[in-house]
N, C-alpha and C positions, 0 to 999 in steps of 0.2 A: 561768674565766667560768663561772658557773652555768647551766645547762641550763634551757630555761624551762619554767614548770609546764605538766604536761599537762591537756588537759580530757577528761572521761568523756562521750561523747555520749549516753550511756543515763540522765546523771543533771544535766547542766549544763543551766541555763536559756536562753531564748533571748539573753536580755542579755549573759550569759556567752560564749556561742558567737560571738556578733558581736564582742565585745571582744577575746578571745583569739585567734581565727583570722584567717587573712590572706584578704581578698577576699570574704567570706561576705556580710557585710552582714546589714541588718534583715530584709529579705525571706527569704532562704535559711535565716538562722537560725531564723524561725518555721516555714519550711516543714520542717525538720528535727525541730523538736519536735513539729510535726502530725503527721508521719511516724510518729515514734517512738512516740506515743500509739495510732496505728492501728494499727502490728505489734506494740504492748504491749512494747516494746524492739528494739534492734536486735542482731542474732546477730553481726554483724561490720561493721568499716567499710566493706567493699564495698556494704553495704544502702543506703548514702548514694548511690550512684551512680544510684539509681533515683528522686532527687528531682529535680526540674525546676531546671536551673540549676546543679549541682553535676557538674561533670567529672572525668574522671581525672586532668587536669592540676592540677585546685583541689585534689583530694583529696590529690594525691602531694605538692603544696607544703606541705600542712599536717599531713602523715602524723606528724612528729615531735612534733606538739602534741596529738594524739588519742589517747585510749584509748577501749576499748569492754569495759566490764564487763558481763557479763550474768549473770543468774540462769537464764536457759533452758538445756535440757540442752545440752551441747556437740556440735557436728556437725563438730568439726575432725578427727576420726578419719576419717569417711565422705568427708570434702572431700578430706583428703590422699589417702586411698586411690584417690579418683577422678581427682586430678590426677596421679598417680604412673603410671596405667595409661594406655598408649597405645592401648588397645585396646577402651575403654568402649563400650558399646552399648546401644540401647533395646530392652526386652521389650515385648509387648503386655500380659503381666500384669505391672504393677510395684508394689513394696511402697508402701504409703504412710507417712505418719509414724507411726501407731499400729501398724505391721506387717500391717495387711490388704493385699488386692490390688486395685489400679485396673486397669480394662480399657482401657488405653490413653489416648485423648483424652477429655477432658470439659470441660464449662462450666466457666470459673472460679469459684470458689468463694472469697468473701470477697476477691476480687481485683480488684474494680470500683474504677476511679478516679473520684474524682468530677468532676462535669461540668466545674466550673472547670478542672480539670487537663487533661481530655480536650481541652477547646477551646484551651488554651495549646499543647498537644502538635499538635492540628491545624494552628494558624497556622504552627507551626515547621517543619512538613512542607511545606506549601504554599509557604512561602518558598524553601525550597531543592531543591524538586522538579525544577525544569528544571535542574538541574546534576547530578543523581543518574545512575547506570547503572541497569542493569536488576536486577531485584530476584532475590535467592535466600535461602534459610532457613538461617541460623546457629543453633547451639545452644550455650549456655552453662549451667552450673548457676546456678540463682537462683530469686525467687519467683514470676514471672509469664510469660507467652507474649506475646512482642512480635515482628515480623518485623524482620530486619536487611537491609540491599541492601549490596552490594559498595561498596568505595570508589569515590568518582568523583574524578578528576583528582588523586589523591595526598592528598585530604582525606577525613576520616571523617565522611561525610554518611550520612543515611537519606532514604529516599523514601517509607515508609509505617510507621505504628504502629499494630498491633492488639493491646489489652490484654486481651482476653477468654478466650484459650484456654491452657490450661496440659497439660502432661504431667509424670508422676511418673518420675523414674529410679530405678533399682534401689535406690540409696541412700537414698530418700526424698525426695531433693531436687528441686525444680520444674525444669523446663527450658524455658528463655526465651531471647530474644535481648537484645543491648542496646539501650536506648532511644536517642533522639537525642542527638549529641554526648557520649555516654558513651564514656569509655576505661577499659581495666584498669589497675588500679596494679601497679607492679612488683612481682614477687613475689607476685602474687592466686594464690589456689588455684584460679581459674577457668582459668588460662591453657594448661596443657596438656590440659584436658577440651576447651578450643574446638578446638584443633588437631586432637584427635582426632575430634570430631563433625564439623569440616568435611570432614576427609578422608573419614570414612564416606559424608557428604551428597553429594561430588564423586563418588565412586564410583558411589552410587545414581543421580545424574543422568547420569553417563556411560553406565552400563548402559540406562537409559531412552532415550537419545537414539537407540538401535538400534531402538526399536520403532516399530510403524507407529501413526498417528494412532488408529486404532481399537484398537489394544492399549493405548495408553495410558489411552484412556477407560475400558477396563475395570479398569485397574489402580486408577485412580482410586475405582473403587465398592469396593475390597477392605476399606479402613478410613480413617481421618481421616488416619493419618500418611502412607499412600501417596497419598491425596488430595493432600496439602500437596505431595509431590514432585512429582506428575504435572499439577500447575498451574504448574510452574516457567515463570515468565515467557520466560527465555533459550531453554528447551527448546522452547517452542512457537514462538517468533520463528524458530528455525531450521527449524521444519517450515514454517513460512510461507515463508520464503524457497527451500525446495525445490520449493514450488507456485508460485512469482513472486507471492506475495501481499503487497500494499504495505502499509507501516506504517499500522495504524489512526489516523484522525484524533484518536481518543478515547484515544490511548494513555495519556495521564494522567490520565484521568477514569475510574479503575476503579469499578466498582459491587460493591455488598455483597449477598451472599447472606443469606439469614434466620439462617444460623448466624453470622454474623459473619465468614465466611470471605472471602479476598481472591480475586477472580477475576481470572485472566490476561488483560488485553486483548488479547494476541496470540491466545491460544485463541479467544477471543471472535471474532476476525478471522477464523480459520480455519473455526471453525464457521458463522460468516455466509457465507463464500465458498462451503464444501462444501453449504449448503442452496441458495444461487444455483445452481451448478452443477447440483443436481439438479433445481431448477425449469426449467433449460433442456432438460435431458436427458429428463426423465420427467414433470414437474409439469403439472398441467392448464393448458391453454392459455385464458387468460381472453380473452373477446371484445375485439378491440383497439380502441382509440381511433381513429376515422375521423376524418381530417382533409381535407375536401373544398375545393378551389381550383382555378385555373388551367384552370376550363372542360373542353373535351375537349382540351387541348393536351396536348404530351409536357413531362415533368419532365425536363429536361437535366442538371440538377446537384442534390444534395443535400449539405448539410452538417449535423452534429450535434455541439454542443459545449454542456456543462453541460445545463441545460434547456431550451436554446434550439433549435429546428430551422428550417432555410434550405433553402427550395426555388428553384430558378429554372426558368424554362420558356421554350418558343419563342413565348408569348404576350408577351413583351418584358418581364415584370414577375418580381420575387422576393418571396417571402412569408415573413414571420418567425412561427413558430408558437410556441405554449407546450407543451413535452413533456409537462407536468403536467395541465394542462386542456384541451389539444386546441385551444385558440382561436387564431385568427390574430391576432398581434399587430401587425404591421404589414404594408402592401403596398407594396414600394418601384417607384415609377413614375417612368421618365424616359428608359429606354431607348426608341430608337426601332426596334431590330430584336431579333430573339430572344437571349435570355440563353444563352449555351453553356459559360460557366466562372463559378467562385465560389471565395471562401474566406472564413471566419469566424473572428474571433477576439474573444471578450469582446463588447462592443457594436458593434465594425468588421466592417463587411461590404464586400468587394471584389466586383465582378462585371465580366464581359468580354462582349461581344455582338458580335452580325453587324453592328452599326452602327459597328464599328471603335473604340470606347471602351471603357475602363474607367470604373469608378465606385465612388467611395467613400462608403458610407453610415453612418449612425448606425443601428443597430438598434432602438435604444429610441424613438426621436422618428420614424424613417421620413425624416430629412433628408439629402439628398445633399450630402456637404461637399465633394466634389470631382469634377470631369470630366476624366479623363485623356486628351488626343487626342496622336496620334503614330503609330499603327499606320493601314496602307493597307488593311488587310483585317480579317476576322473575328478576333477575339481568343479563339483555341480554347483555350487552358490558361495556368494561371498557379499559382504557389505563393509563399505570405506566409511571410516569417520576420522576427521584430522588426517593424520599423516600413518594412521594405522588401518589395515584391512584384515578383516578376519574371513577364512575361507573353510567351506566345509566340503567334505569328499567322500565318494563312496568307500574309502577305507576306512568309515566310521570315526574320523578324528577330525578335529579343527585346530587351525593354527593361526596365530596372530603374528603378522607382519609388519615390519616398519618398512614403508614405500620408498623412504629417503636412502636408505642403507641397503635394503634389500635383505636384511636379516629377518629370520624367524625369532620372535621374541618369546613365545609359549607354545606349547603343544597341549591341548585339551583332550583327555582321554575319558571315556566313560559309556559313550554310545556302543552299540553292539552291532548295530546295522548301518546302512547308507545314511549320511547326514543330508538331508534334501533342502533345507531353508536356515538362513541364519539372521539375526538382528544383533546391532551392536550401538550402543550409545556412549560410549567411551568410558564407561564405569561396568556395565554388565554386558555379558554375551549370553544371547537366548537362542537356542539352537531345536530345530525339530527333526526327527529321523524316522527311517522306515522300521524302528524298533517299537513304534507306537508310543514314544515318549517325547517330551518336551524337558529341555534340561537348562538351567540357569547358571552361569559360571561368573567367578571371579577371575579375569584373565590375569591379573597380576600374580596371585597365588595359585594359579591353575586348578583351583578348588571346585567342584560342582558344589553350590549353593544350594540347588532344589532340583529335584526329579520330578516332574508332573506328570502324575500316571492317573489315567482315565479313558485315553483313546482307546480303541479295540482295532485299530488298523492304523495304517502308515501316516504319517503327518507330512502334509505336503505344502503349507503355506503357514505363514507367521506374521504377527503385527505385534510391536512393542512400543509403547509410547514413554516407558521410564515408570510407570505405575500400573498398567494393565498389560498382560500378555495374552493375545488372541491366537488360538491354533486352529487349522482346520484341517480334516483327516478324510482318509477314504471311507471311514464308518461313517458319514454323512452327517456327523455332528460339527459343532464350532463349540470350542469351549474359551471361557474368559477367565482368567487366573490373576490371582494377586501377587504380583512379582515381588512384594516384600517378603510374605510368609509362605507363599506357594500355595495358597487355598484356591479351590475352584470355586469361582463366584457365580458362574452360571454355565448351563449346557444349552446352545441354542439350537432346536431342533425345527426341521422344516424342509431342509434340503434332501433330495433323494439320492445324491451320488456324491462324489468326490468335489471338495470344495477347492478348487485350482487357484484362485487368486482373492485377495482380500485388500482393502484399504480402510485405515483408520485414521479419523481425525476428530480430536475432543472425544466426544462419548458415541460419536456416529459411526458406525461399522458398514461397510457395502462389501458384499461377498458375491463372488460369482462362481458358478457350479456346471459340472457337466451334465446335469438335469435341464440345462438350457435357460434357467432361472438366475435371477440377481435378486437379492433380498437386502434390504436396508433393517439394520438393529441399532436398538439404544444399548449399549453394553452395560450401563448402571442399571438399567431395570431388568434386561434381557428379553426387552419385547421385540419382535417384529414390526417394524413400522410400516415397511411397503413391500410387495413383492412385485418386481418388473415384470408383468407377463401380459397376458391377454392376446387378443387376435395379432398384433403385431410383434410379439415376442420371437426371441431368437428360436431357431427351427432345429439346432444343434447345438453342441457343447460350448459354453462361453469360454473362450480362450484368455481374454485380458480384460481388464476393466481400470477406470479412473473416474474420481469424482472430483470436479472443480465448480467451486462457486456454488451455484444452485443447480448443477446439471450432473448426472451421472454419464459417462460414455463406456459403452461395452461393444466388445468384437467377439466373434464367433467362426466357428468351423462351417458356418452356413454362408461365408463371404460378405456379411454385413457389419456394419458399425453403426449403432443405434445411439440416438439422445433420448435421455430420459429426464423427466423433473425431479430433483432429489426430494423435494417435499412432499409432492402428492403422489410420485409414482407413475405419473402419466407418461405414455409415449409421446414423444415430440416429433422425430423424424428421422428416418434413415439419412446418415450421414456419407456412406459409403454403401454401394450395393453392387457386387461385382457381377458381370454378366453371366460368370463362370460359376458362380455359387449355386450350390446344391449339385454341381456335377463335377466338384473338385476343387474349384477355388475357396480359399482359406485366407482370414486376416488372423494371422499369428501372435501380433504383438501390436500394442498402441501406445503410445506416449502423449500426453496432451499438456499445454501450458494455457495460461488465460485467453491466449490469442492463436494459438496454433494447434492441430492435430497431426501426429505422425502415426501411418500405419505401415506395418511390415505384410505384405500380402504376398500369395503364392500359391503353390498346390503340390500334391506329392504324385500328380498323375499326368502332369504336362499341361492340363488345360488352361493353367492361368502361369503367366510369366513372374519370375521373383522380382520384385521392386519395391520401393518406399513410395508411399504417397504424402504428399505435404500439403494439408489444408489450411488458409489462413482465415481468419476470422476478425483480424483487426480493423480497426476504423481510422480514417484521415481526420483528424481534428484541426485542421487549418481553420 
C-alpha cells in the first residue's frame, strides 16, 4: 500500500491543507496560512501549536502527512543541545538571534496577536476558568511569552493568557509557555527543556516559600524574572493561610498592571489585610459615625451583620441601622417590656423581652412576623441556628422554636434557676444557669445528656464549639468541659470576679472579667497565655470583648474601648475614650468585623448621651 503524499506547510495553500489533513477544516487551514505569512514561514511543525484550534492531538494525528521545509537558518542544533541538557538555565544577559545581548525581560517585539485572536483566547479562558487550579509559570522554548497554569482535574486547562512578554534564552530561542489547549507532540524538541525549566522553577518557588512577605516584596523589585516568581499565586495563598486570611472574592478577577503583568489576587488579599491591620494598629482614627437613638435608655443588646446594625433597649424597641450611612432604617415596635436579647441573620431579627415573649421581625420592612408565647418570665438569652432559635428564660426553662412557622418545637426542663446563657449548634443545646450548673441537651428528644457540676456560683457566660464547652461563673473560675462525655478537662483560675464575657476560636479563649482584666488562654493545656493589664489596663469592669485576626478589642465601664495584640498581650491604643469616662460614661456593648467597630455607649446618670459609634478601618484598594 502506497504511503499518502505529504504536504509542506510552508508551501501548501489553504485549500490543499483543508483537503489533505484530518480535522483541519477551512477555518484552521486559513489560520495556518495567515500565521505562516506573519512569521514568513514556519521553522518547525511545532509552530502550528500556537495557532488557535491546533492542538497537540490534532498535530500528532497528521504528523505523517506533514512536512516543514524551511529556507530559514536551521535551529535544530541549538534546539537539540537545549533538549539534551537537563541543567538549562536563564541568564540575565542572554544572546539574541543576531548574537547581541538582551538584558532579561523586554516587551514583546513583533509578537502582538491581532485583536480578533486575543478576544478568542480571552473567551476560551473565561469559559474554563472555574475548572482550573492555581497559576504557575512554566517555560518552554518558543516564540512568545504566555503564562501557563497547572493541570486541573487531570485535564490540560489554562487559566490566563498573556502574550505580551518574552525572554531570550542563551541559545537565541524565546521562552514562553504553552497556549490554551496546546500539547507537545511526541518527540518534541521542547520536552526535556520543559522538565528542566519546571524543575528550576519549582526549586525557586520552594526557596521563596521560606521568605517573609516583606522579603518577597523586596525580591520582586530586583528584576522582572524575580518579580514573576515573587507574584506566584500559590506562594501568596500559603502566606494568606498562615495569617488566616480568607480567599478573596475577586480571586478570578485579576487586574492588570500597566506593563501587562498579572497581579496575584492572593497577594492583593494579603496586602489589603496588611493595610487594614495597620489602620487598626496605628492609622488615623477618623471621626466615627454617631447613631443617636433610644433616648436616654440603656442599649441592652447589639448585633452587627453585613452592613446592618441592630440595637435593642430597655425602652421596649429595637432599631435597625445602616452601617454605611448611619441612618435608622427601621424601629421595631411591639414589645411591651424591655428587650434583653436578640439575634439577627440577613433580614430576620429575633428578640426576647421582659414581656415573656419572643418576636420574629422582618428587618427590611419592620413587620413583626411572629410573636412566640410560652415562657413565664423574661427571655434573657437566645441562640439562632438555621431556622431554629433556642431561648433561655428566668423561668428556668429553654424552648426551641421554628422561626418560619412560629411554633414551639421543644421545651427543655431541668434547671432549677434562671437560665442566663445558651449555645446551639443544630445538634446540641448547651445552657448555663443561676443554679451553678451547665447542661447539655438533645433538643429532639428533650433529654438532658449531661449535667456539668463543679461551679460554686452562678454561671454567666458560655462558649461551645461542638467539642469543648467553656463556662464562666461568679465563682471567679472558668471551666473547660468535654462536650462528649461531660468531663471537666481544666479549671482556669486567675480572675478575681465574675467572668461576664468570653470568645473561643480554635483552642484560644479570651475572657473578660469584672476585675477589669482580660485573659487569653489555651484551652487544650489550660495555660494562661497572656493577661491584658499594665498601666493602660481598664479601670473598671470589662463589659464586652471580641478578638479579630491579630487583635483583641475590649470595652469597659470606664468609658474606653482598647486594642490589644492577641499574641503578645501588649496594649496598642485606645480606640474610644469618652470624655465622661470615669464620671458615668460607659461603653455597654461592642461588635467588630475585620474593618468596622460598633460601640454602644451611654450612662446611667445622664453624663453621656445614649448612641452608637461606628468606626471604619477599611482601606481603599484602587
